[in-house]
C-alpha positions, 0 to 999 in steps of 0.5 A: 238627390232632390230634397223631399219637401217638408210637410206642414200641418195646418189648423184652422180655428174660429176666433172672435175679433172686434165682433166678427168671426174670423178663421185663423190659420196656424202652422203648429203653434205659429199663426200664419194669417187669417181669413174673414168674410167681407161683402161678397168676398174674403179678405186674407191677412198675413201676419206680416201685414199683407192683405189679399182678396179672394172670391171664395173661401177655398181660393183665399185659403190657397192664397194664404198657403202659397204666400206662406210657402213663398215667404217661409 
């Protein structure tokens, strides 16, 4: 039988960091990364130090979730 994929519940919290507002994404109590706006795009930072760029917030959130599942 195929194993059922486990569901994760993510929460997004706004935080102030160095005078900027960023959106930190958590899986339960564990932080998995953050998304911050930057001149016409969004910068996605994973907790392992990897950095990605996206044109929209939704694209950035999808990238963050895909990378989290890939390295989980």
